[in-house]
Backbone as a chain_set.jsonl record, in Angstrom:
{"seq": "LSVFIAQLSVFIAQLSVFIAQLSVFITQLSVFIARLSVFTAQLSVFIACLTLSFHCSTLSFYCSTISFHCSTLNFYCSTLSFHYSTLRFHCSTLSFYCSTLSFHYSTLRFHCSTLSF", "coords": {"N": [[-42.97, -49.325, 55.99], [-41.198, -50.55, 54.206], [-42.306, -49.833, 51.786], [-41.711, -47.055, 51.833], [-38.9, -47.157, 51.745], [-38.654, -48.247, 49.347], [-39.804, -46.174, 47.713], [-38.12, -44.16, 48.412], [-35.726, -45.221, 47.181], [-36.468, -45.226, 44.503], [-36.714, -42.437, 44.331], [-34.063, -41.609, 44.716], [-32.884, -42.888, 42.483], [-34.093, -41.507, 40.46], [-33.157, -38.925, 40.914], [-30.484, -39.489, 40.545], [-30.524, -39.961, 37.824], [-31.396, -37.483, 37.015], [-29.229, -35.848, 37.853], [-27.206, -36.98, 36.094], [-28.202, -36.236, 33.722], [-28.158, -33.542, 33.891], [-25.433, -33.319, 34.081], [-24.746, -34.083, 31.481], [-25.993, -32.195, 30.12], [-24.387, -29.856, 31.057], [-22.019, -30.478, 29.943], [-22.55, -30.493, 27.235], [-23.174, -27.811, 27.063], [-20.669, -26.74, 27.653], [-19.2, -27.683, 25.379], [-20.605, -26.202, 23.448], [-19.9, -23.621, 24.208], [-17.172, -23.727, 23.79], [-17.022, -24.073, 21.139], [-18.258, -21.824, 20.262], [-16.303, -20.111, 21.08], [-14.283, -20.752, 19.349], [-15.39, -20.19, 16.94], [-15.689, -17.296, 17.303], [-12.905, -16.609, 17.424], [-12.204, -17.388, 14.785], [-13.705, -15.646, 13.367], [-12.514, -13.296, 14.238], [-10.008, -13.49, 13.025], [-10.807, -13.599, 10.232], [-11.839, -10.899, 10.147], [-9.497, -9.575, 10.62], [-7.889, -10.329, 8.52], [-9.345, -9.278, 6.205], [-9.312, -6.535, 6.867], [-6.518, -6.241, 6.563], [-6.262, -6.895, 3.953], [-7.651, -4.856, 2.863], [-5.973, -2.671, 3.645], [-3.575, -3.383, 2.175], [-4.578, -3.111, -0.47], [-5.119, -0.408, -0.449], [-2.439, 0.605, 0.011], [-1.314, -0.423, -2.341], [-2.679, 1.183, -4.096], [-1.549, 3.542, -3.532], [1.082, 3.352, -4.019], [0.915, 2.911, -6.864], [0.038, 5.374, -7.647], [2.188, 7.093, -6.802], [4.209, 5.916, -8.526], [3.14, 6.818, -11.003], [3.447, 9.522, -10.704], [6.102, 9.739, -10.395], [6.926, 8.804, -13.06], [5.773, 10.845, -14.515], [7.168, 13.01, -13.544], [9.897, 12.246, -14.524], [9.259, 12.389, -17.136], [9.139, 15.279, -17.458], [11.546, 16.028, -16.46], [13.174, 14.922, -18.594], [12.309, 16.202, -20.729], [12.974, 18.873, -19.915], [15.759, 18.514, -19.968], [16.13, 18.163, -22.655], [15.495, 20.75, -23.625], [17.345, 22.304, -22.449], [19.708, 21.268, -23.762], [19.098, 22.018, -26.286], [19.051, 24.944, -25.996], [21.692, 25.17, -25.261], [23.034, 24.512, -27.638], [22.053, 26.449, -29.408], [23.169, 28.615, -28.079], [25.751, 28.121, -28.485], [25.897, 28.162, -31.272], [25.193, 30.867, -31.669], [27.458, 32.106, -30.384], [29.382, 31.275, -32.084], [28.548, 32.656, -34.449], [28.915, 35.235, -33.508], [31.659, 35.315, -33.098], [32.592, 34.918, -35.774], [31.378, 37.32, -36.852], [32.859, 39.193, -35.309], [35.4, 38.58, -36.325], [34.983, 39.369, -39.055], [34.558, 42.059, -38.606], [36.995, 42.9, -37.593], [38.665, 42.317, -39.786], [37.452, 44.144, -41.719], [38.018, 46.412, -40.322], [40.753, 46.321, -40.579], [41.078, 46.449, -43.328], [39.877, 49.005, -43.745], [41.693, 50.561, -42.396], [44.073, 50.034, -43.917], [43.256, 51.165, -46.365], [43.025, 53.893, -45.68], [45.603, 54.668, -45.49]], "CA": [[-41.548, -48.93, 55.915], [-40.467, -51.116, 52.976], [-42.823, -48.925, 50.848], [-40.986, -45.89, 52.077], [-37.633, -47.381, 51.283], [-38.734, -48.409, 47.876], [-40.051, -44.855, 47.062], [-36.81, -43.472, 48.527], [-34.905, -45.813, 46.166], [-36.97, -44.552, 43.187], [-36.323, -41.025, 44.29], [-32.672, -41.452, 44.573], [-32.578, -43.452, 41.184], [-34.567, -40.453, 39.528], [-32.278, -37.943, 41.238], [-29.217, -39.889, 39.773], [-30.692, -39.787, 36.254], [-31.437, -35.963, 36.753], [-27.885, -35.388, 37.87], [-26.622, -37.417, 34.993], [-28.739, -35.528, 32.44], [-27.633, -32.249, 34.139], [-23.961, -33.378, 33.696], [-24.642, -34.127, 30.071], [-26.315, -30.787, 29.692], [-23.279, -28.964, 31.351], [-20.983, -30.918, 28.941], [-22.971, -29.879, 26.032], [-22.932, -26.293, 27.146], [-19.125, -26.503, 27.57], [-18.815, -27.787, 24.025], [-21.228, -25.197, 22.719], [-19.219, -22.429, 24.458], [-15.962, -23.83, 23.162], [-17.285, -23.916, 19.626], [-18.451, -20.387, 20.112], [-14.985, -19.451, 21.225], [-13.414, -21.15, 18.018], [-16.074, -19.299, 15.833], [-15.268, -15.929, 17.492], [-11.477, -16.513, 16.962], [-12.065, -17.405, 13.395], [-14.311, -14.415, 12.936], [-11.547, -12.215, 14.364], [-8.939, -13.747, 11.971], [-11.395, -13.098, 9.16], [-11.934, -9.49, 10.076], [-8.167, -9.044, 10.487], [-7.484, -10.544, 7.029], [-10.072, -8.378, 5.618], [-8.733, -5.215, 7.102], [-5.18, -6.314, 6.026], [-6.477, -6.878, 2.34], [-8.005, -3.337, 2.537], [-4.78, -1.751, 3.659], [-2.72, -3.61, 0.963], [-5.198, -2.489, -1.647], [-4.774, 1.084, -0.369], [-1.087, 0.78, -0.26], [-1.08, -0.66, -3.803], [-3.117, 2.329, -4.96], [-0.715, 4.646, -3.277], [2.278, 2.959, -4.948], [0.618, 3.192, -8.28], [-0.017, 6.873, -7.768], [3.69, 7.536, -6.68], [4.89, 5.586, -9.833], [2.605, 7.583, -12.042], [3.884, 10.909, -10.495], [7.583, 9.584, -10.853], [6.933, 8.76, -14.58], [5.49, 12.158, -14.942], [8.428, 13.794, -13.203], [10.824, 11.732, -15.396], [9.098, 13.063, -18.424], [9.312, 16.618, -17.354], [13.054, 16.188, -16.433], [13.727, 14.572, -19.935], [11.934, 17.468, -21.581], [13.846, 19.996, -19.541], [17.19, 18.289, -20.36], [16.268, 18.372, -24.005], [15.423, 22.161, -23.89], [18.662, 22.797, -21.886], [20.561, 20.895, -24.725], [18.802, 22.956, -27.428], [19.599, 26.095, -25.637], [23.272, 25.223, -25.383], [23.328, 24.443, -29.058], [21.706, 27.794, -29.83], [24.168, 29.525, -27.504], [27.158, 27.791, -29.181], [25.776, 28.827, -32.62], [25.265, 32.317, -31.429], [28.772, 32.393, -30.068], [30.196, 31.143, -33.364], [28.243, 33.812, -35.232], [29.534, 36.44, -32.869], [33.093, 35.228, -33.438], [32.609, 35.324, -37.15], [31.185, 38.799, -36.87], [33.974, 39.873, -34.812], [36.413, 38.424, -37.265], [34.647, 40.171, -40.252], [34.755, 43.311, -38.233], [38.421, 43.108, -37.556], [39.053, 42.284, -41.181], [36.867, 45.246, -42.194], [38.888, 47.473, -39.783], [42.138, 46.185, -41.174], [41.025, 46.953, -44.825], [39.709, 50.401, -43.694], [42.922, 51.371, -42.142], [44.984, 50.04, -44.925], [42.737, 52.2, -47.221], [43.218, 55.126, -45.222], [47.0, 55.02, -45.735]], "C": [[-40.774, -49.416, 54.597], [-41.122, -50.176, 51.785], [-42.032, -47.588, 50.746], [-39.629, -45.941, 51.508], [-37.699, -47.645, 49.849], [-38.889, -47.104, 47.182], [-38.799, -44.097, 47.342], [-35.752, -44.02, 47.512], [-35.243, -45.222, 44.924], [-36.647, -43.189, 43.235], [-34.84, -40.827, 44.079], [-32.182, -41.912, 43.136], [-32.935, -42.196, 40.231], [-33.547, -39.292, 39.796], [-30.826, -38.153, 40.494], [-29.381, -39.49, 38.421], [-30.678, -38.305, 36.0], [-30.142, -35.444, 36.776], [-27.094, -35.891, 36.639], [-26.859, -36.612, 33.717], [-28.235, -34.055, 32.581], [-26.119, -32.304, 33.864], [-23.856, -33.381, 32.187], [-24.949, -32.678, 29.542], [-25.203, -29.682, 29.741], [-22.183, -29.213, 30.22], [-21.272, -30.353, 27.706], [-22.75, -28.482, 25.838], [-21.652, -25.908, 27.062], [-18.679, -26.511, 26.126], [-19.324, -26.625, 23.176], [-20.247, -23.906, 22.979], [-17.831, -22.425, 23.858], [-16.037, -23.598, 21.702], [-17.571, -22.423, 19.42], [-17.237, -19.533, 20.164], [-14.253, -19.459, 20.017], [-14.06, -20.193, 16.994], [-15.673, -17.771, 16.086], [-13.847, -15.686, 17.046], [-11.436, -16.508, 15.509], [-12.679, -16.183, 12.697], [-13.263, -13.182, 13.041], [-10.464, -12.298, 13.415], [-9.389, -13.268, 10.694], [-11.348, -11.695, 8.842], [-10.551, -8.887, 9.982], [-7.631, -9.223, 9.13], [-8.182, -9.494, 6.043], [-9.562, -6.95, 5.653], [-7.234, -5.16, 6.467], [-5.234, -6.243, 4.519], [-6.714, -5.438, 2.068], [-6.801, -2.447, 2.5], [-3.838, -2.074, 2.566], [-3.319, -3.182, -0.208], [-4.963, -1.031, -1.691], [-3.287, 1.429, -0.653], [-0.617, 0.558, -1.735], [-1.378, 0.526, -4.736], [-2.101, 3.491, -4.745], [0.569, 4.636, -3.954], [2.086, 3.328, -6.428], [0.613, 4.666, -8.589], [1.392, 7.402, -7.769], [4.342, 7.146, -8.004], [4.481, 6.409, -10.919], [3.329, 9.011, -11.913], [5.443, 10.874, -10.862], [7.691, 9.503, -12.384], [6.715, 10.125, -15.097], [6.738, 13.082, -14.856], [9.566, 13.525, -14.143], [10.664, 12.301, -16.749], [9.434, 14.536, -18.588], [10.923, 16.866, -17.227], [13.636, 15.843, -17.929], [13.506, 15.736, -20.845], [12.644, 18.706, -21.313], [15.175, 19.789, -20.037], [17.256, 18.502, -21.979], [16.241, 19.931, -24.373], [16.68, 22.837, -23.508], [19.684, 22.42, -23.144], [20.396, 21.869, -25.954], [19.354, 24.278, -27.172], [21.112, 26.231, -25.667], [23.656, 25.21, -26.734], [23.152, 25.864, -29.527], [22.814, 28.863, -29.273], [25.491, 29.349, -28.228], [27.079, 28.34, -30.587], [25.84, 30.289, -32.557], [26.691, 32.711, -31.248], [29.647, 32.291, -31.382], [29.841, 32.227, -34.346], [28.874, 35.088, -34.702], [30.994, 36.482, -33.195], [33.377, 35.601, -34.791], [32.309, 36.694, -37.398], [32.269, 39.579, -36.475], [35.167, 39.739, -35.831], [36.344, 39.32, -38.459], [34.931, 41.709, -39.841], [36.052, 43.729, -38.146], [38.992, 43.191, -38.918], [38.562, 43.546, -41.818], [37.739, 46.443, -41.632], [40.188, 47.595, -40.507], [42.096, 46.89, -42.534], [40.804, 48.484, -44.766], [40.969, 51.068, -43.331], [43.953, 51.195, -43.11], [44.545, 50.942, -46.089], [43.084, 53.595, -46.833], [44.713, 55.569, -45.34], [47.14, 55.322, -47.348]], "O": [[-39.888, -48.759, 54.052], [-40.379, -49.818, 50.871], [-41.752, -47.103, 49.65], [-39.172, -44.99, 50.874], [-36.769, -47.249, 49.146], [-38.225, -46.866, 46.174], [-38.411, -43.353, 46.441], [-34.938, -43.224, 47.043], [-34.346, -44.707, 44.256], [-36.278, -42.677, 42.178], [-34.428, -39.946, 43.324], [-31.186, -41.385, 42.641], [-32.162, -41.886, 39.324], [-33.114, -38.714, 38.799], [-30.169, -37.248, 39.981], [-28.552, -38.78, 37.852], [-30.109, -37.83, 35.018], [-29.793, -34.659, 35.894], [-26.274, -35.094, 36.181], [-26.01, -36.357, 32.862], [-27.927, -33.4, 31.586], [-25.59, -31.289, 33.41], [-22.957, -32.74, 31.642], [-24.269, -32.104, 28.691], [-25.024, -28.828, 28.872], [-21.57, -28.293, 29.679], [-20.398, -29.755, 27.079], [-22.287, -27.965, 24.821], [-21.364, -24.86, 26.484], [-17.964, -25.632, 25.646], [-18.614, -26.116, 22.309], [-19.86, -23.237, 22.021], [-17.313, -21.382, 23.46], [-15.16, -22.968, 21.112], [-17.115, -21.852, 18.429], [-17.082, -18.499, 19.515], [-13.662, -18.465, 19.595], [-13.36, -19.48, 16.275], [-15.356, -17.069, 15.126], [-13.57, -14.694, 16.373], [-10.699, -15.698, 14.946], [-12.251, -15.758, 11.624], [-13.153, -12.294, 12.196], [-9.978, -11.255, 12.979], [-8.622, -12.603, 9.998], [-10.993, -11.218, 7.764], [-10.378, -7.835, 9.367], [-6.96, -8.329, 8.614], [-7.524, -8.943, 5.16], [-9.409, -6.275, 4.635], [-6.822, -4.134, 5.926], [-4.385, -5.625, 3.877], [-6.098, -4.84, 1.186], [-6.575, -1.642, 1.597], [-3.281, -1.134, 1.999], [-2.533, -2.832, -1.089], [-4.66, -0.446, -2.731], [-2.944, 2.347, -1.397], [0.284, 1.214, -2.258], [-0.745, 0.867, -5.735], [-1.844, 4.29, -5.645], [1.109, 5.648, -4.402], [2.928, 3.931, -7.094], [1.101, 5.13, -9.619], [1.758, 8.122, -8.698], [5.006, 8.002, -8.589], [5.312, 6.745, -11.763], [3.747, 9.585, -12.919], [5.985, 11.777, -11.497], [8.575, 10.164, -12.93], [7.394, 10.551, -16.031], [7.224, 13.735, -15.78], [10.203, 14.489, -14.568], [11.616, 12.65, -17.447], [9.915, 14.995, -19.623], [11.48, 17.786, -17.826], [14.553, 16.536, -18.368], [14.372, 16.176, -21.601], [12.925, 19.512, -22.2], [15.782, 20.746, -20.518], [18.269, 18.942, -22.524], [16.901, 20.341, -25.328], [17.08, 23.822, -24.128], [20.462, 23.305, -23.499], [21.345, 22.411, -26.521], [20.09, 24.784, -28.019], [21.686, 27.253, -26.043], [24.627, 25.898, -27.049], [24.119, 26.434, -30.032], [23.241, 29.795, -29.955], [26.216, 30.298, -28.524], [28.047, 28.919, -31.079], [26.524, 30.905, -33.375], [27.13, 33.629, -31.94], [30.497, 33.134, -31.67], [30.733, 32.71, -35.044], [29.321, 35.925, -35.486], [31.534, 37.536, -33.53], [34.232, 36.445, -35.061], [33.031, 37.276, -38.209], [32.646, 40.54, -37.146], [35.837, 40.728, -36.126], [37.321, 39.938, -38.883], [35.458, 42.489, -40.634], [36.348, 44.846, -38.569], [39.772, 44.105, -39.186], [39.397, 44.069, -42.556], [38.127, 47.341, -42.379], [40.657, 48.643, -40.951], [42.906, 47.759, -42.854], [41.394, 49.221, -45.556], [41.302, 52.092, -43.926], [44.767, 52.111, -43.234], [45.426, 51.462, -46.774], [43.419, 54.402, -47.7], [44.998, 56.765, -45.286], [48.228, 55.645, -47.824]]}, "num_chains": 1, "name": "protein.A"}
């Protein structure tokens, strides 16, 4: 009976060691899962930052393109304004020549009517 009790004590001691080792294993597994969760979260943040960086680069490209088109449009508007000013100048000059011609025509008619008397 004492041998049985001794063997039972040894078995209980070994079972206690096994349970302690199992407890350590479960704790280590929990730590591993926690670290895996942290790694997954960090990976998600990294992917989000990478995506945001891509979108920012795309947005920067679109802004540069819009800026270029605005500069081109500004150039065309300046050119159009210059041509409009030139056209107005030529119209004013033409109007002056027409007025001068009208004056000379009136003068000529006056002289012609004076001569006919």
